[in-house]
C-alpha positions as CSV (number, residue, x, y, z in Angstrom):
1,M,83.2,88.3,108.2
2,P,80.8,87.0,110.9
3,D,77.6,88.9,111.3
4,S,78.5,89.7,114.9
5,S,81.8,91.4,114.1
6,P,81.8,95.2,113.7
7,I,82.9,96.6,110.4
8,R,86.4,98.0,111.0
9,V,87.1,101.2,109.2
10,V,90.1,103.5,108.7
11,I,89.2,107.1,107.7
12,A,91.5,108.8,105.2
13,D,90.9,112.5,104.5
14,D,93.3,115.4,104.5
15,H,90.8,117.8,106.0
16,P,90.7,117.5,109.9
17,I,87.2,118.8,110.2
18,T,85.9,116.3,107.6
19,R,87.7,113.5,109.3
20,A,86.3,114.5,112.7
21,G,82.8,114.7,111.2
22,L,83.1,111.2,109.6
23,R,84.5,109.7,112.8
24,S,81.7,111.3,114.8
25,T,79.1,109.9,112.4
26,L,80.6,106.4,112.3
27,E,81.2,106.1,116.0
28,A,77.5,106.8,116.6
29,L,76.5,103.9,114.4
30,P,76.1,100.3,115.7
31,D,78.4,97.6,114.4
32,I,81.0,100.0,113.0
33,A,84.4,100.5,114.7
34,V,86.8,103.3,113.6
35,V,90.3,101.8,114.0
36,G,92.5,104.6,112.5
37,E,92.7,107.9,110.7
38,A,95.0,109.1,108.0
39,S,95.6,112.7,106.7
40,D,97.4,111.8,103.4
41,G,97.7,108.9,100.9
42,V,101.0,107.6,102.2
43,E,99.6,107.3,105.7
44,A,96.4,105.7,104.4
45,L,98.3,103.0,102.6
46,R,100.5,102.4,105.7
47,L,97.5,102.1,108.0
48,A,95.7,99.8,105.5
49,K,98.8,97.5,105.6
50,E,99.3,97.6,109.4
51,L,95.7,97.5,110.6
52,V,94.1,95.6,107.8
53,P,90.6,97.1,108.3
54,D,87.6,95.8,106.6
55,V,87.1,99.1,104.8
56,L,89.4,102.1,104.0
57,L,87.1,105.1,103.6
58,L,89.3,107.1,101.3
59,D,89.1,110.6,100.0
60,V,90.1,110.6,96.4
61,E,91.9,113.9,96.4
62,M,94.7,113.3,98.9
63,P,98.2,114.8,99.2
64,R,101.5,112.8,98.8
65,M,99.6,109.9,97.2
66,T,96.1,110.2,95.6
67,G,93.2,107.9,96.5
68,V,93.5,106.3,93.1
69,E,97.1,105.4,93.7
70,V,96.3,104.0,97.1
71,A,93.6,101.9,95.7
72,E,95.8,100.7,92.8
73,K,98.6,99.7,95.3
74,L,96.2,97.8,97.5
75,K,94.8,96.0,94.5
76,A,98.3,95.1,93.3
77,M,99.1,93.7,96.7
78,D,95.9,91.6,96.6
79,S,95.0,93.2,99.9
80,P,91.8,92.1,101.6
81,V,91.1,95.8,102.5
82,R,88.1,97.1,100.6
83,V,88.3,100.7,99.5
84,L,85.2,102.9,99.7
85,A,86.2,106.0,97.6
86,L,84.8,109.3,98.8
87,S,84.5,112.0,96.1
88,A,82.6,115.1,95.0
89,Y,82.5,114.0,91.3
90,D,79.8,112.1,89.7
91,D,81.1,111.8,86.1
92,E,80.6,108.2,84.8
93,E,84.2,107.9,83.4
94,Y,85.6,109.1,86.7
95,V,83.4,106.8,88.8
96,H,84.2,103.7,86.7
97,G,87.9,104.7,86.5
98,L,88.1,104.5,90.3
99,L,86.3,101.2,90.4
100,D,88.7,99.9,87.8
101,S,91.6,101.1,89.9
102,G,90.6,98.8,92.8
103,A,87.9,100.7,94.8
104,A,85.1,98.4,95.9
105,G,82.6,101.2,96.3
106,Y,82.0,104.9,95.5
107,L,80.3,107.4,97.8
108,M,79.5,111.0,96.9
109,K,80.6,113.5,99.6
110,E,77.1,114.9,99.5
111,E,75.8,111.5,100.5
112,T,77.6,111.1,103.8
113,Q,74.4,111.0,105.9
114,P,74.6,108.1,108.5
115,E,72.1,105.9,106.6
116,R,74.0,106.2,103.3
117,I,77.4,105.5,105.0
118,V,75.9,102.3,106.6
119,E,74.4,101.2,103.3
120,A,77.8,101.7,101.6
121,L,79.9,100.0,104.2
122,Q,77.5,97.0,104.4
123,G,77.3,96.9,100.7
124,I,81.0,96.5,100.0
125,V,81.7,93.9,102.7
126,R,78.9,91.5,101.8
127,D,79.9,88.0,100.7
128,D,79.2,88.3,97.0
129,G,81.7,91.1,96.7
130,E,79.8,93.2,94.2
131,L,81.0,96.7,93.4
132,W,78.8,99.4,95.2
133,I,77.5,102.8,94.3
134,S,74.4,104.5,95.6
135,Q,71.1,104.0,93.8
136,R,70.9,107.8,93.3
137,L,74.2,107.9,91.6
138,A,73.5,104.8,89.5
139,T,70.2,106.4,88.2
140,K,72.0,109.6,87.2
141,L,74.7,107.6,85.4
142,I,72.2,105.5,83.5
143,R,70.0,108.6,82.5
144,G,73.1,110.3,81.2
145,R,73.8,107.6,78.6
146,H,72.7,107.9,74.9
147,Q,71.0,105.3,72.8
148,P,70.0,102.9,75.6
149,E,70.4,99.2,74.9
150,S,67.3,97.1,74.3
151,P,66.6,94.4,76.9
152,A,65.4,92.0,74.1
153,H,68.6,90.0,74.2
154,L,68.1,88.9,77.8
155,T,66.9,85.3,78.3
156,E,63.6,84.7,80.1
157,R,65.6,83.6,83.2
158,Q,67.9,86.6,83.1
159,E,64.8,88.9,82.9
160,E,63.4,87.1,86.0
161,V,66.7,87.7,87.9
162,V,66.9,91.4,86.9
163,R,63.3,92.0,87.9
164,L,63.7,90.5,91.3
165,A,66.9,92.4,91.9
166,A,65.1,95.6,90.9
167,L,62.3,94.7,93.3
168,G,64.9,94.6,96.2
169,Y,65.8,91.0,96.5
170,D,69.4,90.0,97.3
171,N,71.0,87.1,95.6
172,E,69.9,84.6,98.2
173,G,66.3,85.9,98.0
174,I,66.3,85.7,94.2
175,G,67.6,82.1,94.5
176,E,64.8,81.1,96.8
177,K,62.2,82.7,94.5
178,L,63.6,80.9,91.4
179,F,64.7,77.7,93.1
180,I,68.3,78.1,92.0
181,A,71.6,78.4,94.0
182,K,72.8,81.8,95.2
183,A,76.0,81.3,93.1
184,T,73.9,80.7,90.0
185,V,72.1,84.0,90.6
186,K,75.5,85.8,90.9
187,N,76.6,84.2,87.6
188,H,73.4,85.4,85.9
189,I,74.0,88.9,87.1
190,D,77.6,89.0,86.1
191,R,76.7,87.8,82.6
192,I,74.0,90.4,82.3
193,K,76.2,93.4,83.3
194,K,78.8,93.4,80.6
195,P,76.6,93.6,77.4
196,I,74.4,96.4,78.9
197,R,77.5,98.3,80.1
198,V,76.9,98.5,83.8
199,R,79.4,97.8,86.5
200,T,77.4,97.7,89.7
201,R,74.1,96.2,91.0
202,A,72.7,99.7,91.5
203,E,73.3,100.5,87.9
204,L,71.7,97.2,86.8
205,I,68.6,98.1,88.9
206,A,68.4,101.6,87.5
207,W,68.8,100.1,84.0
208,A,65.9,97.7,84.7
209,W,63.6,100.5,85.8
210,Q,64.5,102.8,82.9
211,R,63.9,100.0,80.4
212,G,60.5,99.2,81.9
213,L,61.4,95.7,83.1
214,V,59.8,96.8,86.4
215,K,57.1,99.4,87.1
216,P,55.7,101.1,90.2
217,G,53.3,98.6,91.9
218,D,55.0,95.5,90.5
219,E,55.4,92.6,92.9
220,A,57.5,89.5,92.6
């Protein structure tokens, strides 16, 4: 999607007051266009098919068809619409279950401040297509795990990539720092995620901080 194009969003929530609040918040933000609203899962799926927005901001608990079912159907159709799931639950199994169902991102209802919504929307439409959750949620998920894995199995280059990601560099910035291609950076990150049981970049960053790969005051 060109940088000059607004992020086109369909809001799907069965509570009129919540929908109105989300619409009001989004319409006040630059570079975001609300193109439709749905009050149940069936309507959300229909609008996603007809309008093909960049993002379907989807409440997980919806009548007629749940948010999980909507995400699964869009995934099965190979739809370009990216689902940003909106939920009150922060259980790790629940979060990852939704991501497995086809959601591209997961936003807690308590995190619907304008800056968080912008971060989420921009995060899930970026070119590298990584799954997105907030850094706050990622930190909570990582802290809740038992017997944390040791970082000793990472190669020196992998540690460099993780450190730079944790210091706030995107894939392009990491590539410039290490003199490698952006695609190579993404490959490194994808390979690192599986053995340490993380699904998102935010969890990888939280993992790096928890394991001491980066510390306050560190610089690239």
